[in-house]
PASEBA-1860 file (N, C-alpha, C; in nm, 3 decimals):
! residues 346
1> GRRAKGAR> 9.348/6.776/12.655/9.366/6.918/12.657/9.260/6.985/12.571 ~ 9.268/7.121/12.566/9.171/7.198/12.490/9.198/7.183/12.341 ~ 9.087/7.165/12.265/9.102/7.148/12.121/9.135/7.283/12.058 ~ 9.235/7.281/11.968/9.275/7.405/11.899/9.168/7.450/11.803 ~ 9.148/7.584/11.796/9.050/7.640/11.702/9.105/7.636/11.561 ~ 9.021/7.614/11.466/9.062/7.612/11.326/9.098/7.752/11.279 ~ 9.180/7.757/11.177/9.221/7.887/11.121/9.100/7.961/11.067 ~ 9.096/8.093/11.088/8.983/8.173/11.042/8.989/8.188/10.891
9> DLNVGNMA> 8.877/8.171/10.827/8.873/8.189/10.682/8.883/8.337/10.648 ~ 8.976/8.371/10.562/8.997/8.511/10.523/8.946/8.533/10.381 ~ 8.875/8.640/10.364/8.824/8.677/10.232/8.933/8.757/10.161 ~ 9.023/8.686/10.092/9.138/8.749/10.029/9.094/8.849/9.922 ~ 8.994/8.815/9.845/8.946/8.903/9.739/8.897/9.036/9.795 ~ 8.824/9.031/9.905/8.773/9.153/9.968/8.887/9.237/10.025 ~ 8.990/9.172/10.079/9.105/9.243/10.134/9.178/9.320/10.024 ~ 9.194/9.257/9.908/9.264/9.323/9.797/9.185/9.445/9.750
17> DSYFEAQS> 9.052/9.430/9.740/8.969/9.543/9.697/8.978/9.658/9.795 ~ 8.978/9.624/9.925/8.985/9.728/10.028/9.118/9.802/10.022 ~ 9.225/9.727/9.994/9.358/9.789/9.988/9.363/9.890/9.874 ~ 9.322/9.849/9.754/9.331/9.939/9.639/9.233/10.056/9.652 ~ 9.122/10.033/9.719/9.027/10.142/9.742/9.088/10.246/9.836 ~ 9.160/10.200/9.939/9.224/10.292/10.033/9.336/10.370/9.964 ~ 9.409/10.303/9.874/9.520/10.370/9.806/9.472/10.474/9.706 ~ 9.355/10.452/9.650/9.304/10.545/9.549/9.235/10.667/9.610
25> AKALTSDR> 9.207/10.659/9.742/9.140/10.771/9.807/9.232/10.892/9.813 ~ 9.175/11.010/9.805/9.253/11.134/9.806/9.313/11.156/9.944 ~ 9.443/11.185/9.946/9.512/11.210/10.073/9.480/11.351/10.122 ~ 9.435/11.360/10.245/9.400/11.490/10.301/9.522/11.551/10.370 ~ 9.552/11.673/10.335/9.665/11.744/10.397/9.616/11.875/10.457 ~ 9.687/11.921/10.557/9.649/12.044/10.623/9.687/12.165/10.537 ~ 9.604/12.270/10.545/9.635/12.393/10.471/9.703/12.496/10.562 ~ 9.748/12.452/10.678/9.818/12.541/10.771/9.965/12.548/10.735
33> TLNKLKTP> 10.000/12.635/10.644/10.137/12.648/10.597/10.207/12.765/10.665 ~ 10.339/12.771/10.648/10.418/12.878/10.708/10.380/13.014/10.653 ~ 10.335/13.016/10.526/10.300/13.144/10.463/10.177/13.208/10.527 ~ 10.097/13.128/10.599/9.976/13.181/10.662/10.000/13.232/10.804 ~ 10.122/13.219/10.852/10.152/13.270/10.985/10.150/13.422/10.987 ~ 10.111/13.478/11.099/10.109/13.624/11.111/10.251/13.681/11.113 ~ 10.344/13.604/11.170/10.484/13.647/11.173/10.549/13.613/11.040 ~ 10.596/13.710/10.963/10.655/13.681/10.831/10.790/13.615/10.844
41> RLSQEEVN> 10.832/13.551/10.735/10.965/13.492/10.734/11.069/13.604/10.735 ~ 11.178/13.578/10.804/11.283/13.678/10.818/11.392/13.657/10.714 ~ 11.461/13.764/10.679/11.577/13.751/10.593/11.692/13.699/10.678 ~ 11.799/13.651/10.612/11.913/13.597/10.686/11.977/13.704/10.773 ~ 11.979/13.828/10.724/12.037/13.938/10.801/11.957/13.965/10.927 ~ 11.824/13.960/10.916/11.739/13.981/11.033/11.756/13.870/11.136 ~ 11.771/13.747/11.086/11.792/13.633/11.176/11.924/13.649/11.251 ~ 12.028/13.692/11.178/12.159/13.713/11.241/12.154/13.820/11.348
49> NVLSKSKL> 12.076/13.927/11.323/12.062/14.034/11.421/11.993/13.984/11.548 ~ 11.890/13.902/11.529/11.818/13.847/11.644/11.908/13.755/11.726 ~ 11.984/13.669/11.655/12.072/13.574/11.724/12.186/13.644/11.796 ~ 12.234/13.756/11.738/12.346/13.828/11.800/12.307/13.891/11.932 ~ 12.177/13.919/11.950/12.129/13.980/12.074/12.102/13.878/12.184 ~ 12.093/13.750/12.145/12.067/13.647/12.245/12.196/13.609/12.317 ~ 12.189/13.592/12.446/12.306/13.562/12.526/12.332/13.411/12.531 ~ 12.457/13.376/12.534/12.496/13.236/12.542/12.483/13.187/12.686
57> KYRAEIHE> 12.400/13.085/12.705/12.381/13.030/12.840/12.502/12.946/12.881 ~ 12.525/12.938/13.008/12.634/12.858/13.065/12.769/12.897/13.004 ~ 12.791/13.028/12.990/12.913/13.077/12.926/13.039/13.028/12.998 ~ 13.038/13.032/13.131/13.156/12.992/13.208/13.187/12.845/13.188 ~ 13.083/12.760/13.190/13.103/12.616/13.173/13.153/12.584/13.032 ~ 13.099/12.654/12.932/13.142/12.632/12.793/13.286/12.676/12.774 ~ 13.323/12.786/12.838/13.461/12.834/12.831/13.556/12.732/12.893 ~ 13.515/12.671/13.004/13.597/12.570/13.070/13.611/12.446/12.981
65> LNSDNKVC> 13.500/12.409/12.916/13.503/12.294/12.826/13.596/12.320/12.708 ~ 13.593/12.443/12.657/13.681/12.479/12.545/13.828/12.471/12.587 ~ 13.857/12.512/12.710/13.994/12.503/12.761/14.040/12.358/12.771 ~ 13.948/12.270/12.810/13.981/12.127/12.819/14.011/12.070/12.680 ~ 13.935/12.114/12.580/13.957/12.066/12.443/14.092/12.114/12.387 ~ 14.132/12.235/12.425/14.257/12.292/12.374/14.380/12.219/12.429 ~ 14.362/12.145/12.538/14.473/12.068/12.595/14.524/11.964/12.494 ~ 14.435/11.922/12.404/14.470/11.818/12.305/14.551/11.872/12.187
73> FPKWISLL> 14.567/12.004/12.175/14.634/12.063/12.059/14.775/12.007/12.036 ~ 14.860/11.999/12.138/14.994/11.941/12.115/14.988/11.797/12.064 ~ 14.891/11.722/12.115/14.875/11.584/12.070/14.831/11.580/11.925 ~ 14.744/11.675/11.884/14.698/11.682/11.745/14.816/11.703/11.651 ~ 14.899/11.801/11.681/15.010/11.833/11.591/15.108/11.716/11.584 ~ 15.124/11.645/11.694/15.212/11.528/11.696/15.155/11.417/11.608 ~ 15.026/11.390/11.622/14.963/11.284/11.542/14.962/11.317/11.393 ~ 14.941/11.445/11.361/14.939/11.486/11.220/15.071/11.453/11.151
81> HRGYSIIT> 15.180/11.471/11.222/15.311/11.445/11.163/15.354/11.299/11.175 ~ 15.266/11.218/11.230/15.290/11.073/11.232/15.203/11.000/11.130 ~ 15.134/11.077/11.045/15.055/11.017/10.937/14.907/11.001/10.967 ~ 14.861/11.056/11.080/14.718/11.047/11.114/14.644/11.173/11.067 ~ 14.514/11.158/11.044/14.425/11.272/11.024/14.342/11.289/11.151 ~ 14.319/11.412/11.190/14.241/11.440/11.311/14.095/11.462/11.273 ~ 14.004/11.389/11.337/13.861/11.410/11.314/13.794/11.439/11.449 ~ 13.719/11.549/11.455/13.654/11.590/11.579/13.503/11.567/11.568
89> YGLGSKKS> 13.443/11.523/11.676/13.298/11.500/11.679/13.245/11.543/11.815 ~ 13.114/11.543/11.827/13.052/11.584/11.954/12.951/11.694/11.933 ~ 12.872/11.720/12.036/12.764/11.818/12.028/12.821/11.960/12.029 ~ 12.773/12.043/11.937/12.816/12.182/11.931/12.910/12.210/11.815 ~ 12.912/12.337/11.772/12.999/12.377/11.662/13.146/12.366/11.701 ~ 13.224/12.309/11.612/13.368/12.291/11.637/13.452/12.385/11.551 ~ 13.386/12.478/11.484/13.459/12.567/11.393/13.557/12.656/11.468 ~ 13.512/12.718/11.576/13.600/12.809/11.650/13.718/12.734/11.712
97> LIHQFHDE> 13.697/12.609/11.754/13.804/12.529/11.813/13.912/12.500/11.709 ~ 13.872/12.461/11.588/13.969/12.432/11.482/14.041/12.559/11.440 ~ 13.969/12.672/11.441/14.032/12.800/11.408/14.138/12.837/11.513 ~ 14.110/12.809/11.640/14.208/12.836/11.745/14.333/12.751/11.726 ~ 14.313/12.626/11.687/14.428/12.538/11.659/14.510/12.594/11.543 ~ 14.441/12.643/11.440/14.508/12.702/11.324/14.589/12.825/11.365 ~ 14.529/12.911/11.448/14.597/13.035/11.489/14.720/13.007/11.575 ~ 14.713/12.904/11.658/14.822/12.876/11.751/14.936/12.796/11.689
105> YLSEKDSV> 14.904/12.706/11.593/15.006/12.615/11.542/15.033/12.626/11.392 ~ 14.937/12.679/11.315/14.950/12.673/11.169/14.947/12.809/11.101 ~ 14.958/12.918/11.178/14.943/13.052/11.120/15.049/13.083/11.015 ~ 15.167/13.023/11.027/15.274/13.049/10.931/15.296/12.931/10.836 ~ 15.203/12.838/10.834/15.213/12.720/10.747/15.117/12.734/10.628 ~ 15.144/12.659/10.521/15.052/12.653/10.408/14.928/12.576/10.452 ~ 14.815/12.641/10.446/14.692/12.575/10.490/14.574/12.618/10.403 ~ 14.479/12.529/10.388/14.356/12.555/10.313/14.238/12.523/10.403
113> VVNGYFPS> 14.147/12.620/10.418/14.028/12.602/10.501/13.909/12.575/10.411 ~ 13.838/12.466/10.437/13.721/12.427/10.357/13.598/12.431/10.446 ~ 13.500/12.513/10.406/13.374/12.519/10.480/13.274/12.423/10.415 ~ 13.273/12.300/10.465/13.191/12.195/10.404/13.042/12.218/10.413 ~ 13.000/12.311/10.497/12.856/12.337/10.513/12.804/12.437/10.410 ~ 12.892/12.498/10.330/12.847/12.593/10.228/12.761/12.521/10.125 ~ 12.641/12.573/10.095/12.555/12.506/9.996/12.606/12.516/9.853 ~ 12.698/12.610/9.827/12.751/12.627/9.691/12.892/12.571/9.675
121> LTIKSVLN> 12.940/12.496/9.774/13.075/12.441/9.768/13.082/12.326/9.667 ~ 13.192/12.317/9.594/13.218/12.202/9.506/13.359/12.151/9.534 ~ 13.381/12.022/9.508/13.513/11.965/9.530/13.613/12.027/9.433 ~ 13.564/12.074/9.319/13.649/12.142/9.221/13.707/12.270/9.280 ~ 13.628/12.346/9.354/13.676/12.470/9.415/13.782/12.441/9.522 ~ 13.769/12.327/9.591/13.868/12.288/9.691/14.002/12.259/9.622 ~ 13.997/12.183/9.513/14.118/12.150/9.439/14.182/12.275/9.378 ~ 14.097/12.366/9.331/14.149/12.492/9.273/14.223/12.574/9.378
129> SISEDVLE> 14.172/12.575/9.499/14.238/12.650/9.607/14.378/12.595/9.633 ~ 14.391/12.463/9.626/14.522/12.401/9.651/14.616/12.423/9.532 ~ 14.566/12.394/9.411/14.653/12.400/9.293/14.691/12.542/9.255 ~ 14.597/12.638/9.269/14.623/12.775/9.225/14.680/12.863/9.336 ~ 14.619/12.858/9.454/14.660/12.948/9.562/14.785/12.902/9.637 ~ 14.800/12.771/9.652/14.913/12.719/9.730/15.029/12.675/9.640 ~ 14.998/12.587/9.544/15.103/12.530/9.459/15.131/12.615/9.335 ~ 15.038/12.708/9.304/15.053/12.796/9.188/15.069/12.718/9.057
137> LEAPFSSL> 14.987/12.616/9.040/14.985/12.539/8.915/14.888/12.609/8.819 ~ 14.933/12.639/8.700/14.850/12.712/8.604/14.805/12.627/8.487 ~ 14.850/12.504/8.478/14.813/12.418/8.365/14.664/12.383/8.372 ~ 14.594/12.388/8.258/14.452/12.349/8.258/14.437/12.199/8.278 ~ 14.335/12.158/8.350/14.313/12.017/8.379/14.185/11.970/8.311 ~ 14.193/11.857/8.245/14.077/11.805/8.171/13.980/11.730/8.261 ~ 14.026/11.689/8.379/13.938/11.615/8.471/13.985/11.636/8.615 ~ 13.900/11.599/8.709/13.935/11.609/8.850/14.049/11.514/8.885
145> SEQVDAIL> 14.046/11.396/8.825/14.151/11.296/8.852/14.288/11.348/8.811 ~ 14.292/11.415/8.696/14.418/11.471/8.648/14.467/11.581/8.741 ~ 14.374/11.662/8.792/14.412/11.770/8.883/14.464/11.714/9.015 ~ 14.400/11.610/9.066/14.445/11.547/9.190/14.586/11.490/9.174 ~ 14.610/11.422/9.061/14.743/11.363/9.035/14.850/11.472/9.028 ~ 14.815/11.586/8.964/14.911/11.696/8.953/14.943/11.755/9.090 ~ 14.841/11.766/9.175/14.862/11.819/9.310/14.951/11.727/9.393 ~ 14.919/11.597/9.389/14.994/11.500/9.470/15.140/11.489/9.426
153> SDIQEDLY> 15.164/11.505/9.298/15.301/11.495/9.248/15.382/11.623/9.270 ~ 15.313/11.736/9.295/15.383/11.864/9.308/15.408/11.906/9.453 ~ 15.338/11.845/9.547/15.352/11.885/9.687/15.491/11.847/9.741 ~ 15.564/11.947/9.787/15.696/11.926/9.845/15.702/11.965/9.992 ~ 15.621/12.065/10.030/15.619/12.113/10.168/15.489/12.069/10.236 ~ 15.488/12.075/10.369/15.369/12.037/10.445/15.250/12.126/10.411 ~ 15.135/12.064/10.386/15.011/12.135/10.358/14.904/12.089/10.457 ~ 14.841/12.184/10.523/14.739/12.152/10.623/14.601/12.181/10.566
161> LLVHNIDG> 14.515/12.080/10.569/14.380/12.090/10.514/14.280/12.088/10.629 ~ 14.214/12.201/10.654/14.116/12.213/10.762/13.976/12.210/10.702 ~ 13.901/12.104/10.729/13.769/12.085/10.668/13.662/12.092/10.777 ~ 13.586/12.201/10.777/13.472/12.212/10.868/13.355/12.136/10.806 ~ 13.304/12.039/10.878/13.193/11.955/10.829/13.233/11.881/10.703 ~ 13.319/11.783/10.717/13.357/11.698/10.605/13.239/11.613/10.561 ~ 13.135/11.608/10.646/13.012/11.536/10.613/12.905/11.631/10.559 ~ 12.945/11.751/10.515/12.849/11.849/10.464/12.779/11.800/10.338
169> PMLRSDKS> 12.663/11.859/10.304/12.582/11.812/10.190/12.658/11.803/10.058 ~ 12.749/11.899/10.032/12.819/11.901/9.905/12.945/11.816/9.903 ~ 12.981/11.757/10.017/13.101/11.674/10.023/13.069/11.527/10.050 ~ 12.941/11.492/10.057/12.902/11.356/10.094/12.915/11.256/9.980 ~ 12.929/11.303/9.857/12.933/11.211/9.744/13.057/11.123/9.751 ~ 13.047/11.006/9.691/13.158/10.911/9.691/13.280/10.971/9.623 ~ 13.258/11.046/9.515/13.369/11.107/9.441/13.443/11.209/9.527 ~ 13.369/11.294/9.599/13.431/11.396/9.683/13.514/11.332/9.795
177> QEILSSLA> 13.457/11.229/9.859/13.529/11.163/9.969/13.650/11.085/9.918 ~ 13.640/11.032/9.797/13.754/10.962/9.738/13.870/11.059/9.714 ~ 13.837/11.179/9.665/13.940/11.280/9.640/14.003/11.328/9.771 ~ 13.918/11.355/9.871/13.970/11.401/10.000/14.058/11.295/10.066 ~ 14.017/11.169/10.055/14.096/11.061/10.117/14.230/11.044/10.046 ~ 14.231/11.063/9.913/14.358/11.052/9.839/14.453/11.165/9.876 ~ 14.398/11.284/9.903/14.481/11.395/9.949/14.536/11.366/10.089 ~ 14.448/11.317/10.176/14.489/11.290/10.315/14.594/11.180/10.324
185> AHSKVHMI> 14.597/11.090/10.224/14.692/10.979/10.227/14.834/11.023/10.192 ~ 14.849/11.143/10.135/14.982/11.192/10.099/15.060/11.228/10.226 ~ 15.187/11.195/10.229/15.267/11.215/10.350/15.285/11.362/10.387 ~ 15.270/11.453/10.290/15.287/11.595/10.316/15.155/11.669/10.342 ~ 15.043/11.599/10.330/14.911/11.660/10.354/14.860/11.616/10.489 ~ 14.825/11.713/10.575/14.778/11.685/10.710/14.636/11.741/10.725 ~ 14.541/11.653/10.755/14.400/11.693/10.759/14.345/11.700/10.901 ~ 14.274/11.810/10.929/14.196/11.825/11.052/14.054/11.855/11.008
193> CSIDHINA> 13.958/11.775/11.054/13.820/11.794/11.008/13.721/11.772/11.122 ~ 13.596/11.807/11.094/13.490/11.788/11.194/13.370/11.723/11.127 ~ 13.290/11.653/11.207/13.164/11.595/11.160/13.055/11.630/11.261 ~ 12.931/11.638/11.212/12.818/11.668/11.301/12.699/11.577/11.279 ~ 12.689/11.516/11.161/12.575/11.428/11.135/12.596/11.295/11.208 ~ 12.490/11.244/11.268/12.502/11.122/11.349/12.542/11.002/11.264 ~ 12.507/11.004/11.135/12.541/10.892/11.047/12.661/10.921/10.958 ~ 12.739/11.020/10.992/12.853/11.060/10.908/12.949/10.946/10.876
201> PLIWDQYK> 12.983/10.857/10.971/13.080/10.749/10.939/13.033/10.656/10.826 ~ 12.904/10.658/10.793/12.855/10.568/10.688/12.900/10.609/10.548 ~ 12.954/10.730/10.531/12.996/10.773/10.398/13.133/10.717/10.360 ~ 13.200/10.649/10.454/13.333/10.594/10.426/13.331/10.441/10.428 ~ 13.395/10.382/10.330/13.416/10.237/10.332/13.554/10.211/10.394 ~ 13.592/10.085/10.401/13.718/10.050/10.466/13.839/10.107/10.392 ~ 13.828/10.114/10.259/13.939/10.166/10.179/13.963/10.314/10.208 ~ 13.855/10.392/10.214/13.869/10.536/10.241/13.915/10.559/10.385
209> LARFNFAW> 13.862/10.482/10.479/13.904/10.496/10.619/14.052/10.467/10.636 ~ 14.101/10.368/10.560/14.244/10.335/10.567/14.329/10.450/10.515 ~ 14.281/10.518/10.411/14.357/10.631/10.355/14.348/10.754/10.445 ~ 14.231/10.777/10.506/14.219/10.890/10.598/14.303/10.867/10.724 ~ 14.299/10.743/10.775/14.373/10.708/10.898/14.338/10.805/11.012 ~ 14.210/10.807/11.047/14.159/10.903/11.145/14.202/10.871/11.287 ~ 14.229/10.978/11.361/14.239/10.971/11.507/14.119/11.050/11.559 ~ 14.029/10.982/11.629/13.901/11.042/11.668/13.911/11.112/11.803
217> FDTTTFMP> 13.853/11.235/11.808/13.854/11.313/11.933/13.713/11.366/11.961 ~ 13.664/11.336/12.081/13.536/11.392/12.125/13.561/11.535/12.172 ~ 13.516/11.632/12.093/13.537/11.773/12.128/13.402/11.844/12.144 ~ 13.320/11.791/12.230/13.190/11.854/12.257/13.211/11.997/12.308 ~ 13.144/12.092/12.243/13.165/12.233/12.278/13.037/12.301/12.327 ~ 12.920/12.249/12.286/12.791/12.310/12.317/12.779/12.452/12.259 ~ 12.863/12.484/12.160/12.855/12.613/12.094/12.746/12.609/11.987 ~ 12.674/12.719/11.964/12.568/12.720/11.863/12.622/12.706/11.721
225> YSEEAAGE> 12.543/12.642/11.634/12.581/12.625/11.493/12.538/12.749/11.414 ~ 12.589/12.864/11.451/12.543/12.990/11.389/12.574/12.995/11.240 ~ 12.697/12.966/11.202/12.736/12.974/11.061/12.697/12.849/10.984 ~ 12.713/12.733/11.048/12.682/12.607/10.980/12.534/12.597/10.940 ~ 12.446/12.651/11.023/12.303/12.639/10.998/12.245/12.760/10.926 ~ 12.329/12.854/10.883/12.279/12.975/10.816/12.204/12.938/10.689 ~ 12.080/12.986/10.678/12.000/12.962/10.559/11.927/12.830/10.558 ~ 11.947/12.745/10.660/11.884/12.613/10.661/11.742/12.616/10.717
233> SVMVKASG> 11.715/12.715/10.799/11.585/12.717/10.868/11.471/12.746/10.772 ~ 11.357/12.678/10.795/11.239/12.700/10.711/11.175/12.835/10.742 ~ 11.218/12.900/10.849/11.163/13.030/10.885/11.238/13.144/10.817 ~ 11.341/13.109/10.736/11.421/13.210/10.668/11.381/13.219/10.523 ~ 11.374/13.340/10.469/11.343/13.358/10.328/11.449/13.292/10.243 ~ 11.406/13.226/10.137/11.501/13.164/10.044/11.575/13.271/9.966 ~ 11.703/13.249/9.941/11.781/13.346/9.865/11.746/13.336/9.718 ~ 11.785/13.436/9.640/11.748/13.441/9.499/11.808/13.328/9.418
241> GLQLASVN> 11.934/13.298/9.440/12.000/13.193/9.363/11.963/13.056/9.414 ~ 11.961/12.960/9.322/11.928/12.823/9.359/12.048/12.760/9.428 ~ 12.029/12.704/9.546/12.140/12.647/9.620/12.184/12.515/9.558 ~ 12.315/12.500/9.544/12.369/12.379/9.481/12.338/12.254/9.561 ~ 12.324/12.269/9.692/12.289/12.153/9.775/12.153/12.097/9.733 ~ 12.059/12.186/9.702/11.926/12.144/9.657/11.935/12.078/9.521 ~ 12.014/12.137/9.431/12.031/12.082/9.296/12.091/11.942/9.304 ~ 12.193/11.928/9.387/12.260/11.800/9.404/12.164/11.694/9.455
249> HVLAALTP> 12.078/11.733/9.548/11.981/11.640/9.606/11.880/11.595/9.501 ~ 11.833/11.689/9.418/11.734/11.656/9.315/11.796/11.569/9.207 ~ 11.915/11.604/9.160/11.980/11.529/9.053/12.008/11.385/9.095 ~ 12.033/11.364/9.224/12.061/11.228/9.272/11.942/11.135/9.251 ~ 11.822/11.193/9.246/11.700/11.112/9.230/11.658/11.096/9.083 ~ 11.727/11.164/8.992/11.691/11.158/8.850/11.760/11.042/8.780 ~ 11.706/11.004/8.663/11.766/10.899/8.582/11.893/10.951/8.515 ~ 11.986/10.862/8.477/12.107/10.907/8.407/12.075/10.988/8.282
257> NAKRIFVV> 11.969/10.952/8.212/11.929/11.024/8.091/11.888/11.168/8.124 ~ 11.812/11.184/8.233/11.768/11.318/8.275/11.888/11.403/8.317 ~ 11.986/11.340/8.382/12.106/11.413/8.424/12.182/11.463/8.302 ~ 12.189/11.379/8.196/12.262/11.420/8.075/12.191/11.536/8.005 ~ 12.059/11.537/8.009/11.985/11.650/7.952/12.017/11.778/8.029 ~ 12.025/11.767/8.160/12.059/11.883/8.243/12.201/11.931/8.212 ~ 12.293/11.837/8.186/12.431/11.873/8.152/12.436/11.945/8.017 ~ 12.358/11.897/7.918/12.351/11.963/7.787/12.303/12.106/7.803
265> LSKYQIEN> 12.198/12.123/7.881/12.141/12.256/7.908/12.244/12.345/7.980 ~ 12.316/12.287/8.074/12.415/12.363/8.151/12.532/12.407/8.065 ~ 12.583/12.315/7.982/12.698/12.348/7.898/12.667/12.461/7.801 ~ 12.546/12.458/7.743/12.508/12.567/7.652/12.505/12.699/7.727 ~ 12.451/12.698/7.849/12.442/12.820/7.928/12.580/12.872/7.966 ~ 12.672/12.782/8.001/12.808/12.822/8.038/12.880/12.887/7.920 ~ 12.860/12.828/7.801/12.928/12.879/7.681/12.870/13.010/7.629 ~ 12.741/13.033/7.652/12.675/13.148/7.591/12.626/13.253/7.690
273> MEAHYQGI> 12.648/13.231/7.819/12.593/13.322/7.919/12.662/13.458/7.915 ~ 12.585/13.562/7.892/12.634/13.700/7.892/12.544/13.784/7.981 ~ 12.561/13.915/7.973/12.486/14.005/8.062/12.336/13.991/8.044 ~ 12.288/13.979/7.920/12.144/13.972/7.894/12.104/13.836/7.837 ~ 12.164/13.733/7.892/12.134/13.597/7.846/11.991/13.560/7.883 ~ 11.911/13.520/7.784/11.771/13.487/7.812/11.746/13.337/7.817 ~ 11.845/13.257/7.776/11.829/13.112/7.783/11.843/13.046/7.648 ~ 11.826/12.915/7.647/11.832/12.838/7.523/11.690/12.813/7.474
281> AFMDLYSR> 11.669/12.828/7.343/11.537/12.803/7.285/11.504/12.655/7.296 ~ 11.377/12.625/7.317/11.335/12.486/7.336/11.376/12.399/7.218 ~ 11.353/12.447/7.095/11.384/12.367/6.976/11.534/12.346/6.961 ~ 11.611/12.444/7.004/11.757/12.429/6.999/11.801/12.320/7.097 ~ 11.744/12.320/7.217/11.775/12.217/7.316/11.730/12.080/7.266 ~ 11.612/12.076/7.204/11.561/11.949/7.151/11.655/11.892/7.045 ~ 11.705/11.982/6.959/11.796/11.940/6.853/11.925/11.883/6.912 ~ 11.978/11.947/7.014/12.102/11.900/7.077/12.081/11.767/7.148
289> CRTEFLVT> 11.969/11.752/7.218/11.939/11.627/7.289/11.912/11.513/7.191 ~ 11.848/11.547/7.079/11.820/11.446/6.977/11.950/11.397/6.913 ~ 12.044/11.489/6.892/12.173/11.453/6.834/12.250/11.357/6.923 ~ 12.236/11.374/7.056/12.306/11.287/7.150/12.221/11.167/7.193 ~ 12.109/11.145/7.122/12.021/11.030/7.146/11.967/11.025/7.289 ~ 11.937/11.143/7.344/11.882/11.150/7.479/11.729/11.149/7.478 ~ 11.669/11.196/7.368/11.523/11.195/7.353/11.489/11.152/7.211 ~ 11.368/11.102/7.195/11.322/11.061/7.062/11.211/11.150/7.007
297> SDLELKAQ> 11.154/11.234/7.095/11.049/11.325/7.051/11.048/11.449/7.139 ~ 10.983/11.555/7.090/10.974/11.678/7.170/10.886/11.659/7.292 ~ 10.790/11.566/7.283/10.702/11.539/7.398/10.782/11.478/7.514 ~ 10.877/11.393/7.479/10.961/11.332/7.582/11.047/11.437/7.652 ~ 11.099/11.534/7.576/11.178/11.642/7.635/11.091/11.733/7.720 ~ 10.971/11.762/7.672/10.879/11.848/7.749/10.844/11.784/7.883 ~ 10.826/11.653/7.883/10.795/11.582/8.009/10.911/11.593/8.106 ~ 11.034/11.585/8.054/11.152/11.596/8.140/11.168/11.738/8.194
305> LTEFREHK> 11.140/11.838/8.108/11.152/11.978/8.150/11.046/12.013/8.255 ~ 10.931/11.948/8.247/10.827/11.969/8.349/10.877/11.927/8.486 ~ 10.951/11.815/8.490/11.008/11.769/8.616/11.115/11.866/8.666 ~ 11.195/11.920/8.574/11.296/12.020/8.611/11.230/12.144/8.672 ~ 11.121/12.189/8.610/11.051/12.309/8.659/10.992/12.287/8.797 ~ 10.935/12.169/8.818/10.872/12.138/8.947/10.974/12.144/9.061 ~ 11.098/12.105/9.031/11.205/12.108/9.132/11.283/12.238/9.128 ~ 11.236/12.333/9.043/11.300/12.466/9.032/11.445/12.458/8.984
313> LVKSKRGS> 11.475/12.355/8.904/11.606/12.345/8.842/11.618/12.437/8.721 ~ 11.504/12.463/8.659/11.501/12.540/8.534/11.388/12.642/8.540 ~ 11.414/12.760/8.484/11.311/12.862/8.466/11.286/12.881/8.317 ~ 11.163/12.907/8.279/11.131/12.925/8.138/11.047/13.051/8.120 ~ 11.062/13.112/8.002/10.982/13.229/7.968/10.972/13.242/7.817 ~ 10.871/13.315/7.771/10.851/13.337/7.629/10.934/13.456/7.582 ~ 11.004/13.438/7.469/11.081/13.546/7.412/10.997/13.634/7.323 ~ 11.056/13.740/7.270/10.983/13.833/7.182/10.942/13.766/7.051
321> DGAEYLKI> 11.013/13.656/7.016/10.978/13.582/6.894/10.874/13.475/6.918 ~ 10.825/13.465/7.041/10.721/13.367/7.074/10.775/13.232/7.114 ~ 10.908/13.212/7.105/10.968/13.083/7.141/10.988/13.074/7.292 ~ 10.993/12.952/7.343/11.016/12.929/7.485/11.166/12.918/7.511 ~ 11.214/12.995/7.611/11.357/12.996/7.645/11.376/12.940/7.786 ~ 11.478/12.858/7.801/11.503/12.787/7.927/11.637/12.832/7.987 ~ 11.636/12.850/8.119/11.755/12.902/8.187/11.767/12.839/8.325 ~ 11.891/12.807/8.365/11.919/12.754/8.499/11.958/12.870/8.590
329> PIEKTTLA> 11.888/12.891/8.702/11.915/13.008/8.788/12.036/12.991/8.879 ~ 12.153/12.967/8.818/12.278/12.952/8.893/12.385/13.035/8.823 ~ 12.472/13.096/8.903/12.582/13.175/8.849/12.673/13.090/8.761 ~ 12.733/13.152/8.659/12.811/13.080/8.557/12.927/13.001/8.615 ~ 13.014/13.066/8.695/13.133/12.997/8.748/13.095/12.883/8.842 ~ 12.991/12.905/8.922/12.945/12.801/9.015/12.889/12.683/8.938 ~ 12.812/12.712/8.834/12.753/12.606/8.751/12.861/12.526/8.680 ~ 12.964/12.594/8.631/13.072/12.526/8.560/13.145/12.427/8.651
337> SFIETIEE> 13.174/12.469/8.774/13.242/12.381/8.870/13.153/12.262/8.907 ~ 13.026/12.290/8.924/12.931/12.187/8.965/12.914/12.081/8.855 ~ 12.902/12.126/8.729/12.884/12.034/8.618/13.007/11.947/8.598 ~ 13.124/12.004/8.617/13.247/11.926/8.602/13.253/11.818/8.709 ~ 13.196/11.845/8.825/13.196/11.747/8.933/13.101/11.633/8.905 ~ 12.978/11.664/8.862/12.877/11.558/8.842/12.896/11.483/8.712 ~ 12.965/11.546/8.614/12.979/11.483/8.483/13.056/11.353/8.491 ~ 13.151/11.345/8.584/13.231/11.224/8.597/13.154/11.111/8.663
345> NI> 13.042/11.145/8.727/12.962/11.042/8.796/12.845/10.992/8.714 ~ 12.824/11.050/8.595/12.712/11.007/8.512/12.753/10.887/8.427
END
């Protein structure tokens, strides 16, 4: 037969040099950004006005599909009272469908509606709605776990929990899903929720799935995600306040030490925030971080603050005394709920 060719000699040294030379070369990026477009970015109100003028295509077919989905309502209410949670999936917004179910079957029942797509939503606000608005519990809670235990022990009547986008950005954390699953496992709590992300089932392990005890329903509606996608488009002007979804995403990539520095900064702001709050002085923050052994020098803190500024977590400005003042651009109550949520995960 034909003689096999010998292996080709490879110049390994030259290959390594070529690799590092390619990696050190400057990456070329396009300067064609959205800001250079002739059409300016629209405000959310302008976008809503434009969308309201557009007609819904295939209105008759979508209406027929919605009628088919509503046929399942009696089955939903039956399954809820047998210990199942209802989860809806499929293409299109399911918010109006769940609202119709609420209006027809739950209008006179104790119910809590959670908009999981809100960028400023926290699991703490969900628990507060249940404990304060429904159960009227006024005792202060030192942790989320304590609040959950108090809610579960106090529930005597049926409570319906309607969660739009349980896979939303602010509810995807393991802690949030653990709390929701513990609520759903209670015999008096009945959950109806929706998912839209294709990988949504990956946020649950077997333990959480067992507590949720989902009954899955394909409720494809082909309805537009008008409310769910509000503010998400890159063609929309960013709002003044920093969205908690963005903060949550950035903090997830930071080191535990960096997260603790952010918590120190947040706690000071929560305790001292008034009408004309200008922020915490850099040296004051350094002193507090040094006391908690988070930094060993001011240079180390400055390096961390630079990363915060790049991600727009912190704003800084010079005061009348020449000192640098640092401030987080988030409302006080929202920041307090958010910090209480992440503090247990650090």
